[in-house]
FIMIKE-647648 format. One record per atom (N, C-alpha, C): residue in three letters; atom name; x, y, z. Coordinates in steps of 0.05 Angstrom, whole numbers, plus 5000, padded with zeros to 4 digits. Layout:
<rs>
ALA; CA; X; Y; Z
...
</rs>
This chain:
<rs>
UNK; N; 3987; 0782; 0736
UNK; CA; 3981; 0796; 0710
UNK; C; 3961; 0817; 0713
UNK; N; 3966; 0840; 0701
UNK; CA; 3947; 0862; 0703
UNK; C; 3939; 0871; 0674
UNK; N; 3915; 0876; 0669
UNK; CA; 3907; 0890; 0643
UNK; C; 3895; 0916; 0649
UNK; N; 3903; 0935; 0633
UNK; CA; 3892; 0962; 0634
UNK; C; 3881; 0969; 0608
UNK; N; 3855; 0976; 0607
UNK; CA; 3842; 0981; 0583
UNK; C; 3833; 1012; 0583
UNK; N; 3844; 1027; 0565
UNK; CA; 3838; 1057; 0565
UNK; C; 3816; 1061; 0543
UNK; N; 3799; 1079; 0548
UNK; CA; 3780; 1088; 0528
UNK; C; 3776; 1118; 0532
UNK; N; 3765; 1131; 0510
UNK; CA; 3757; 1159; 0512
UNK; C; 3773; 1178; 0497
UNK; N; 3795; 1171; 0485
UNK; CA; 3812; 1190; 0471
UNK; C; 3797; 1199; 0445
UNK; N; 3807; 1218; 0431
UNK; CA; 3797; 1225; 0407
UNK; C; 3807; 1253; 0397
UNK; N; 3792; 1265; 0379
UNK; CA; 3800; 1291; 0367
UNK; C; 3779; 1312; 0378
UNK; N; 3790; 1334; 0389
UNK; CA; 3772; 1354; 0400
UNK; C; 3785; 1381; 0393
UNK; N; 3768; 1402; 0390
UNK; CA; 3778; 1429; 0386
UNK; C; 3787; 1441; 0413
UNK; N; 3806; 1461; 0410
UNK; CA; 3816; 1474; 0434
UNK; C; 3792; 1485; 0449
UNK; N; 3794; 1483; 0474
UNK; CA; 3772; 1492; 0493
UNK; C; 3752; 1470; 0498
UNK; N; 3754; 1448; 0484
UNK; CA; 3735; 1427; 0489
UNK; C; 3743; 1409; 0511
UNK; N; 3727; 1387; 0513
UNK; CA; 3730; 1368; 0536
UNK; C; 3731; 1340; 0527
UNK; N; 3745; 1323; 0542
UNK; CA; 3747; 1294; 0538
UNK; C; 3747; 1281; 0565
UNK; N; 3736; 1257; 0566
UNK; CA; 3739; 1240; 0590
UNK; C; 3751; 1214; 0583
UNK; N; 3774; 1208; 0596
UNK; CA; 3788; 1182; 0592
UNK; C; 3779; 1164; 0615
UNK; N; 3777; 1137; 0608
UNK; CA; 3773; 1118; 0628
UNK; C; 3794; 1096; 0626
UNK; N; 3801; 1084; 0648
UNK; CA; 3819; 1062; 0650
UNK; C; 3809; 1041; 0669
UNK; N; 3802; 1019; 0658
UNK; CA; 3792; 0997; 0674
UNK; C; 3815; 0976; 0678
UNK; N; 3820; 0970; 0703
UNK; CA; 3842; 0950; 0711
UNK; C; 3828; 0924; 0718
UNK; N; 3842; 0903; 0710
UNK; CA; 3834; 0875; 0717
UNK; C; 3857; 0859; 0722
UNK; N; 3852; 0836; 0735
UNK; CA; 3875; 0818; 0742
UNK; C; 3884; 0821; 0770
UNK; N; 3911; 0820; 0774
UNK; CA; 3921; 0820; 0800
UNK; C; 3926; 0849; 0809
UNK; N; 3909; 0860; 0828
UNK; CA; 3911; 0887; 0837
UNK; C; 3914; 0887; 0867
UNK; N; 3937; 0900; 0876
UNK; CA; 3940; 0901; 0903
UNK; C; 3921; 0923; 0916
UNK; N; 3914; 0920; 0942
UNK; CA; 3897; 0940; 0955
UNK; C; 3914; 0965; 0959
UNK; N; 3940; 0963; 0958
UNK; CA; 3958; 0987; 0961
UNK; C; 3970; 0993; 0932
UNK; N; 3961; 1014; 0921
UNK; CA; 3972; 1019; 0895
UNK; C; 3972; 1049; 0887
UNK; N; 3987; 1057; 0868
UNK; CA; 3984; 1082; 0855
UNK; C; 3970; 1077; 0828
UNK; N; 3953; 1096; 0821
UNK; CA; 3940; 1092; 0795
UNK; C; 3934; 1119; 0783
UNK; N; 3940; 1121; 0757
UNK; CA; 3936; 1146; 0744
UNK; C; 3943; 1148; 0715
UNK; N; 3950; 1173; 0707
UNK; CA; 3954; 1177; 0678
UNK; C; 3980; 1192; 0673
UNK; N; 3993; 1183; 0652
UNK; CA; 4016; 1195; 0640
UNK; C; 4010; 1202; 0611
UNK; N; 4027; 1218; 0599
UNK; CA; 4025; 1224; 0571
UNK; C; 4051; 1228; 0557
UNK; N; 4051; 1223; 0533
UNK; CA; 4076; 1226; 0517
UNK; C; 4070; 1238; 0490
UNK; N; 4080; 1263; 0486
UNK; CA; 4077; 1275; 0461
UNK; C; 4100; 1267; 0443
UNK; N; 4098; 1270; 0416
UNK; CA; 4119; 1262; 0397
UNK; C; 4145; 1277; 0403
UNK; N; 4166; 1261; 0406
UNK; CA; 4192; 1272; 0411
UNK; C; 4198; 1280; 0441
UNK; N; 4177; 1275; 0458
UNK; CA; 4180; 1283; 0485
UNK; C; 4181; 1259; 0504
UNK; N; 4190; 1262; 0528
UNK; CA; 4190; 1240; 0547
UNK; C; 4162; 1238; 0559
UNK; N; 4156; 1214; 0568
UNK; CA; 4132; 1208; 0583
UNK; C; 4131; 1224; 0607
UNK; N; 4107; 1237; 0614
UNK; CA; 4105; 1253; 0636
UNK; C; 4081; 1249; 0652
UNK; N; 4083; 1251; 0678
UNK; CA; 4057; 1248; 0696
UNK; C; 4037; 1270; 0689
UNK; N; 4012; 1261; 0686
UNK; CA; 3990; 1280; 0684
UNK; C; 3975; 1282; 0711
UNK; N; 3966; 1261; 0721
UNK; CA; 3953; 1260; 0746
UNK; C; 3951; 1231; 0757
UNK; N; 3953; 1229; 0783
UNK; CA; 3951; 1203; 0794
UNK; C; 3943; 1203; 0824
UNK; N; 3931; 1181; 0832
UNK; CA; 3926; 1175; 0860
UNK; C; 3949; 1161; 0872
UNK; N; 3960; 1171; 0893
UNK; CA; 3981; 1158; 0906
UNK; C; 3970; 1135; 0926
UNK; N; 3990; 1118; 0935
UNK; CA; 3980; 1096; 0952
UNK; C; 3969; 1106; 0979
UNK; N; 3976; 1131; 0985
UNK; CA; 3968; 1145; 1009
UNK; C; 3939; 1157; 1005
UNK; N; 3930; 1157; 0981
UNK; CA; 3903; 1166; 0976
UNK; C; 3901; 1195; 0966
UNK; N; 3925; 1209; 0966
UNK; CA; 3925; 1236; 0956
UNK; C; 3927; 1236; 0924
UNK; N; 3923; 1260; 0912
UNK; CA; 3925; 1262; 0884
UNK; C; 3948; 1282; 0878
UNK; N; 3961; 1277; 0855
UNK; CA; 3982; 1295; 0844
UNK; C; 3974; 1302; 0816
UNK; N; 3979; 1326; 0809
UNK; CA; 3974; 1337; 0782
UNK; C; 3999; 1350; 0771
UNK; N; 4004; 1349; 0745
UNK; CA; 4023; 1364; 0732
UNK; C; 4013; 1393; 0734
UNK; N; 4034; 1411; 0737
UNK; CA; 4026; 1440; 0739
UNK; C; 4011; 1449; 0714
UNK; N; 4018; 1438; 0691
UNK; CA; 4005; 1446; 0665
UNK; C; 3976; 1439; 0664
UNK; N; 3966; 1421; 0680
UNK; CA; 3938; 1414; 0678
UNK; C; 3921; 1420; 0702
UNK; N; 3934; 1431; 0723
UNK; CA; 3919; 1438; 0747
UNK; C; 3897; 1458; 0740
UNK; N; 3874; 1453; 0751
UNK; CA; 3851; 1471; 0746
UNK; C; 3836; 1465; 0721
UNK; N; 3848; 1447; 0705
UNK; CA; 3833; 1440; 0679
UNK; C; 3825; 1409; 0680
UNK; N; 3844; 1393; 0691
UNK; CA; 3839; 1363; 0691
UNK; C; 3832; 1355; 0719
UNK; N; 3814; 1334; 0720
UNK; CA; 3806; 1323; 0746
UNK; C; 3808; 1291; 0744
UNK; N; 3822; 1281; 0763
UNK; CA; 3825; 1251; 0764
UNK; C; 3805; 1242; 0785
UNK; N; 3792; 1219; 0779
UNK; CA; 3773; 1207; 0799
UNK; C; 3774; 1177; 0795
UNK; N; 3764; 1163; 0814
UNK; CA; 3765; 1133; 0812
UNK; C; 3739; 1121; 0825
UNK; N; 3733; 1097; 0814
UNK; CA; 3713; 1081; 0824
UNK; C; 3725; 1054; 0834
UNK; N; 3730; 1052; 0860
UNK; CA; 3746; 1029; 0870
UNK; C; 3730; 1003; 0865
UNK; N; 3705; 1004; 0865
UNK; CA; 3688; 0980; 0862
UNK; C; 3692; 0969; 0833
UNK; N; 3698; 0986; 0815
UNK; CA; 3702; 0980; 0787
UNK; C; 3733; 0977; 0778
UNK; N; 3749; 0984; 0798
UNK; CA; 3779; 0986; 0791
UNK; C; 3783; 1003; 0768
UNK; N; 3770; 1026; 0766
UNK; CA; 3771; 1043; 0744
UNK; C; 3780; 1071; 0753
UNK; N; 3796; 1084; 0736
UNK; CA; 3804; 1111; 0743
UNK; C; 3795; 1128; 0717
UNK; N; 3789; 1153; 0722
UNK; CA; 3778; 1170; 0702
UNK; C; 3795; 1196; 0701
UNK; N; 3796; 1208; 0677
UNK; CA; 3811; 1233; 0675
UNK; C; 3791; 1252; 0660
UNK; N; 3779; 1270; 0673
UNK; CA; 3762; 1291; 0661
UNK; C; 3782; 1314; 0653
UNK; N; 3781; 1318; 0625
UNK; CA; 3799; 1340; 0615
UNK; C; 3782; 1362; 0603
UNK; N; 3783; 1384; 0615
UNK; CA; 3769; 1407; 0606
UNK; C; 3788; 1430; 0595
UNK; N; 3777; 1448; 0581
UNK; CA; 3794; 1471; 0570
UNK; C; 3818; 1460; 0557
UNK; N; 3815; 1441; 0540
UNK; CA; 3838; 1429; 0528
UNK; C; 3853; 1448; 0509
UNK; N; 3879; 1445; 0507
UNK; CA; 3897; 1461; 0492
UNK; C; 3912; 1443; 0471
UNK; N; 3921; 1456; 0449
UNK; CA; 3936; 1441; 0430
UNK; C; 3961; 1426; 0443
UNK; N; 3971; 1438; 0464
UNK; CA; 3996; 1425; 0476
UNK; C; 3988; 1401; 0494
UNK; N; 3963; 1397; 0497
UNK; CA; 3953; 1372; 0511
UNK; C; 3954; 1348; 0492
UNK; N; 3959; 1353; 0466
UNK; CA; 3960; 1331; 0447
UNK; C; 3982; 1312; 0454
UNK; N; 3975; 1287; 0456
UNK; CA; 3994; 1266; 0465
UNK; C; 3978; 1240; 0465
UNK; N; 3995; 1218; 0469
UNK; CA; 3984; 1192; 0475
UNK; C; 3983; 1190; 0506
UNK; N; 3960; 1184; 0516
UNK; CA; 3955; 1184; 0544
UNK; C; 3955; 1153; 0554
UNK; N; 3971; 1147; 0573
UNK; CA; 3974; 1121; 0584
UNK; C; 3964; 1118; 0612
UNK; N; 3950; 1098; 0617
UNK; CA; 3942; 1091; 0644
UNK; C; 3964; 1075; 0657
UNK; N; 3968; 1081; 0682
UNK; CA; 3989; 1068; 0697
UNK; C; 3980; 1058; 0723
UNK; N; 3989; 1034; 0730
UNK; CA; 3983; 1021; 0758
UNK; C; 4008; 1010; 0770
UNK; N; 4014; 1020; 0793
UNK; CA; 4037; 1010; 0809
UNK; C; 4026; 0995; 0833
UNK; N; 4031; 0969; 0833
UNK; CA; 4021; 0954; 0855
UNK; C; 4044; 0948; 0876
UNK; N; 4038; 0954; 0901
UNK; CA; 4056; 0950; 0923
UNK; C; 4047; 0924; 0938
UNK; N; 4063; 0904; 0932
UNK; CA; 4055; 0877; 0944
UNK; C; 4070; 0875; 0971
UNK; N; 4092; 0886; 0973
UNK; CA; 4108; 0886; 0999
UNK; C; 4128; 0908; 0999
UNK; N; 4144; 0911; 1018
UNK; CA; 4163; 0932; 1020
UNK; C; 4184; 0931; 0997
UNK; N; 4187; 0907; 0984
UNK; CA; 4208; 0904; 0963
UNK; C; 4196; 0893; 0938
UNK; N; 4170; 0887; 0938
UNK; CA; 4158; 0876; 0913
UNK; C; 4138; 0896; 0901
UNK; N; 4146; 0908; 0880
UNK; CA; 4129; 0928; 0867
UNK; C; 4128; 0921; 0837
UNK; N; 4103; 0922; 0827
UNK; CA; 4100; 0917; 0799
UNK; C; 4087; 0942; 0784
UNK; N; 4096; 0947; 0761
UNK; CA; 4089; 0970; 0746
UNK; C; 4075; 0963; 0719
UNK; N; 4051; 0971; 0714
UNK; CA; 4038; 0963; 0691
UNK; C; 4027; 0988; 0675
UNK; N; 4026; 0983; 0648
UNK; CA; 4017; 1005; 0631
UNK; C; 3996; 0995; 0613
UNK; N; 3978; 1014; 0607
UNK; CA; 3958; 1008; 0585
UNK; C; 3970; 1013; 0559
UNK; N; 3956; 1007; 0538
UNK; CA; 3966; 1009; 0510
UNK; C; 3966; 1038; 0499
UNK; N; 3953; 1055; 0514
UNK; CA; 3953; 1083; 0506
UNK; C; 3929; 1090; 0489
UNK; N; 3920; 1116; 0493
UNK; CA; 3899; 1127; 0476
UNK; C; 3906; 1155; 0467
UNK; N; 3902; 1160; 0441
UNK; CA; 3910; 1185; 0429
UNK; C; 3890; 1206; 0435
UNK; N; 3901; 1230; 0444
UNK; CA; 3885; 1253; 0448
UNK; C; 3896; 1275; 0430
UNK; N; 3880; 1285; 0413
UNK; CA; 3891; 1307; 0394
UNK; C; 3873; 1331; 0397
UNK; N; 3884; 1354; 0402
UNK; CA; 3870; 1379; 0406
UNK; C; 3879; 1398; 0383
UNK; N; 3858; 1406; 0367
UNK; CA; 3863; 1422; 0344
UNK; C; 3856; 1451; 0350
UNK; N; 3869; 1470; 0336
UNK; CA; 3862; 1498; 0338
UNK; C; 3834; 1505; 0331
</rs>
């Protein structure tokens, strides 16, 4: 069982910044992907940024240069620093953790989501 608790969402004006945090607890494999997705109303959930199990990072093209993902392994916490926010960044942001337990045993967990609203 994995618990993902997200904090840091809110309302901000365009051009502003927010920092999201996601603390993971429970059964966490030492080999995992962890990061952030978002879902705007009427849209599909999309990757924002994540750490891959190989240790690299991936970002959506729309956030490159504005968002930075980081992690504190000792705290099992991942962060998303969002700068230069735009109204189109408005969405519910979800933390995601994929645990690789073996070649065939993979578990996928989601947080409850945190709302980010960017006003003009």
